[in-house]
N, C-alpha and C positions, 0 to 999 in steps of 0.2 A: 298565314297566320304565324303560330307559335309563338308570339310574344306574351299571350295571354291564355290562361286556363278558364273554361267556364263551367261551372258546377250549377245544373238546375236543382231546384228545391222541390218540397212537398207541395208547393202552392205555386201553380202555373203563372209564369211571368217574372218570378224572382229569381234573381241570378247571383251566384257568388262569383267574383271574378280575382284569380289569382295571376299578377302579373309575372314575367320572366325578370329574374333579377340577376344582373351581371356584375359580379364584384371580384375583388382581389385585396391586397394588403393595404390599398389605398381609401377603399370603401366600397361602394356600389353604385350602380346605373339602373333605372328602369323606367319604361313609359307607363306614366299614369293613365294616359288617354289617347288612343289613336283611331280616330272617327271609322277608318277602313276595317281595323281589326275588330272593333265593336259591332260594326254594321255586318262582318261577316258572321258574327256569333248570334245574330238577331236581335240586337241593340242599335236600331238606326235611329236615333232621336238627335234633335238640335238643342245643346243645352245652352240657355242664354244668361246664366247668373251662377257664380260662383260662391259660396259661403264657407267662413270658416268661425268655429266656437272654440272657445277654452272652458273648460270644468274642471272642479276639484272632486276629488273621491267621495262617491255616494250621491252625486248630483244624478236625477232622473229627469231627463227631458222627453216630454211626449205625454201621450200619443198624438201627434199633430198632423193635420193635412189642411189642405186649400178645399173650400167646398165649390166654388163655381170656376176657378181657376186651378184646377189640379196639375200637379206637377209630377213628372218622372223624375227620380232622385239617383244619382249615382254617389255613394258615400264612404268614406274612408277615414283612417285614424292616421295621422302624422306624429303623434307622440302620446303614449299611454295605452291604454286598453279601456274597451267598452264593449258592452253586451248590446247588440242591435238589434230593434224588433220591427217587424212590418205585420199591419193586421189588413186582411183583404176585406176591403168596403166596396168592392166592384158589384152593381145591380146585376143580379141573377147569375153571380157566380157559385158555383158547386162548392167552393171554399170559402164562402161569406162568414165572416166573423171569426176565422181561423188565424192564427200567427204562426210567425216564423222568426226562430232568433240565430244569429250568429256572432261568433267573437271576433272583433275586428281590433287590429292593434298595431303599432308602428313595426313592432317585429315580424308578424305574420303577413303586413302588407295588402291583405285582402280587401276587396271593395264589395259593396251589395249595391245591386241593381234593384230599385224599387220602382213598378210602374205605378201610373197615375192610379187614383182611387183607391190607394193603400194609406192608412194612418202609419205613422213612424215615430220611433221614439229610441233612446238608449240610456244605459245607465252605466256610470263610470266607476271601473274597476279599480283602477291605478290611482296614486296620488294626484295626477293631472294627466288630463287628456287634450289632445287640440283634435278637433273634427273637422273635415273637410266636407262639403257636398257641391255637386253640381245639379243645377234645377233647368228643367226645359220650360218653365214659365216664371216670369217676375212675381216677388212677393207682393201680395195684395193685404194689406196690414187689416181690412175691413172684411177678409174674406177667410179670415182664420177659423179652423175647426178643431176639435181636439175631443178624445175620449179618456175617460178616467185611466190611468194607468194600471190601477189593480182591479178592474171590473170583472167580477167572477164569471162572467158570461164569457168572457174572451179567456180568461185565466192564463194568462203571461206567466210563466215560471221564472221570474226574474232572480238572477242570483244574489239575492240580497241577504246578508247575514241575519241568521234569526236574532230577534230582538232590536234590529237597526231598522230605522226609518228613513227613508231616501230623501234627500234634499231636494223639494220641489219649489216651482214658482208659485206664487198665487193664482196665476191664471191656472196652472197645470192643477191646483187643488180643488179646481170647480167644475173641471169637465164632467157630463154626464156620461152613463155608460151605452154600450152599443144598443140597449133596448130603444133608449131616448134618440139615438141617432137615426136609426130604423125608422120610427115612428114619425120623426121630423122631416127625413129627407128622402126615404124611399116609399 
């Protein structure tokens, strides 16, 4: 191994991955994904789809998940900086409804592994951010689920400046809270 460092989180299953970066006066090189290295650290998934999005400062995307076709995700930022969040929705989990957040940036090159049955979202801190993620299942548009980003029952501590309202999609303004999710699906 040695090509990645894996940090476990307060919520079982979540992992922050830092790749080894080899640089000199010309720039740098790093492996962003190597199946053997990831398998050795307990991430033995087959990724079937890569996605990339671009967002401007103040955009908040999430908290999203697939209902019947849940996805493991490996996320990273290739330009800019975001605060990335995962919320545990696993049935029977001792940390159900708890969240974990990590700063991801082009500079720190960290990646965040989010297992199936977590809601996921991020808030853009830089002027612009490009966000990339690998998924273990295909996107099913009729299977989308979400939680309201500011649900007090979850209590995510987003680094949003006081007096600022995040830029949300119309869809993200309409999600319910974790109580509604639990009543409907659990």
